[in-house]
N, C-alpha and C positions, 0 to 999 in steps of 0.2 A: 751683412747688410742693414741699413739703417731701420729702426722699430719704428719711427715716424715718418711721415710724408706731410710735405707743405700742401695749404690748401688749393684744390685744383689740380695736384699732381698725383699720380697713381704710382704706388709702390713696384720697385724693381724686385720680381721675385726670382731666387735664386734657384733654378731647377734641382740643386742638390741641397735645399735649405731643410733642415729637419722639420719636424712638427712643431715645435716647440716655436721655431722662426715663423713658421706659416701662420701659428696662431697669435704670434706677438704683432706680427702685420697685419692681420687682420682688425684686430682690437684699434690698433692705430687709424686704419681707414674708417673704422666705425667712430670712431672718435673724434675724427676731424669732419665726417658728415655730421654727427650731431652739433659740434661746435658751429659749421656753416648753417644749420637750421636756426639755431638759437640766435644768432646775428640777423639772419634775415627777419626772424620774427620781433626783434627789438626793433629793428631798422622800419617794419611798418608800423609797430606801435608808434615810436617816436614822430612817424608823417603826421604833418598839420593839416587838420580839416578845415577847408574853406568856410566861411558864415554862409555862403550858397548852400554848401552841402547839409551844414549844420542845422538849417533852417527845412531843407528838404526832409531831413530825418525826422525831426519833430512834427512837421505836418503830417508824416507817415504815420508815425506812432498815435498823433492826435487822431487821425482817420481811424486807424484801428481800435483804438478805445472807445471811440463814440459808434462805430458799427457795433462792438460788443454790449453796450451799454442800451443800444435798440434792440438788439435782440433778446436782452438780458429782461428789458421791460416788457417786448412782445410776450414772452413766455409767461411772465407773473401775470399778464393782462389775461393771457388765454387760461391759466391756472384759475383765475377768480372766477371767469364767466364758467367755466367747467364745474367748478364748486358749487356756484350760486344754481346752476341749472341741476345738480344732484340733488341739492337740499329742496329745489321747489318741487321735484319729482317726487321726492321722497315725503313730503309732503302731501301732494296731491293723491299720489297710488299708495300710502301706507294702509288705508282700509280698503283696498280693493276686494281682497278675500272675504272680508266681514259684509262687505256692500254686496257681494255676490250671494252671501247666504241669505241677506234679508229680503232679494227678490222673490223668493218664492213667498214669503210673508205677504209681501204686497200682491202676488199673483193670487192668493189665497182670498183676501179682502175683496179685491177686484171681481173675483168670480161669485162670491156672497152676494154681492151688491148686484151683479147681473143675473142671479138666478130668480131674483125677484122682478116680474112684468112691472110696469108703470101702471096699468090697470088694476094689480092688486095692491098697488100701496094705499091706494084711498081707502080701502077696508081694514086697514090695521087697526089695532087697538092702540090704546096710549102706551102702553107696553111696548108694543111691536114698533109704535114709531120712535120710541126713544131707543130701541135696540138698533132699527136702523140707522138711525142719526149716530150714535156711537161709533158704528161701524165706518159712517162714510166720514167722520170725523178723524178715525185712527187712519184709515187710508191714505187722507189729505194730509194729516201731520206726519206720517210715514215718509211721503213723498216730498215734504218741505224739510224734513230733517236729512234725507240724502241729498236734497239739493243743496244744501248748507256745506256739504262737505265735496261738491263736484259733481256727484251723480245725477244724470239728469235724464229723463226720457228721450228717445229715438224718435224722430218725426216719422211716423208711420200711417198716417191716416190716408185713407184712401184719396186715389190722385196724385200723392207724392211720388217724386223721382226715386225710380230703385237705384239702390247704391249697393253695391256687392261687398263694400267695406260695413255697412250699418246692417243690412237685410240679408236675410236668408231666405232664398225662395224654395218653395215646398209643392208649389203648384203654379199651374198657369191655366188660368181660367177664362172665359168670354165675360166681358163686362162692359159697363158704359162708362169705365174711364178709359183714358188714351192707352195705347199700347205700349207697353213698356214700363207703364206706372204701377203702383201698388192698387190692388183691387181689395182686399181685404187682409186683415190681421188675425194670425191664429194666436200668438204670444207677443206682447209689447217688447220692444228693447230697451236696452239701459246702455250708456257711455259715461266713463269717470275720466273727467279732464279731456283729453282728444284721442284715448283709447276706447274701443269698444268693449263695455263689460258684458254684455250679452245681445247679440244681434237679433232684430226683431224677425220674428218667423211671419213671412206673409205669403200670399197669392198674388202672384204677377198677372196683369191685364195682358190679355192676347187682343183685346179690343171688342169692338160690338160683335154680336153673332151673326154670322149670314143668314 
């Protein structure tokens, strides 16, 4: 039998062929199949592309590149904004723990001033007045220094609207303030930036007593 076949023709296999003949016939068929595949690929490669097809291909590539560029620019802008926000927050909240430790100092200064009734201040000696003025100046300077770093007192004046994000209600009492507003303050509150550093401890008004 023949070891080769023509393109598009199948080999005639002799039922009595040996293994060597069968292998040779299979190799010939595989060789012809490869040759046909190569010819088909060459023909496709040689096919001419029309100007319209080339223009369409270039337009598609341009649109894809433009979309990739826009996505990259958007990612870069988001990264820049995120970095700026993190830097800003780090600058504002870097002293959060230190500022929290200073609040007890502010509380003690306020208690010292509140411990002396107004009527007793007129009876102070010169040394006592100097001491009192020094405490007042220290308390004021401490609040000013905290304010320079974004630490400010929370509005907890009687009559202010109760805000659970800023105030901690420890009691509800009758008062001449509208119901649901702050009636009195037990401990002042502070915030740093947009965060609550320490909630104000307040009593909430239940309205006028019946």
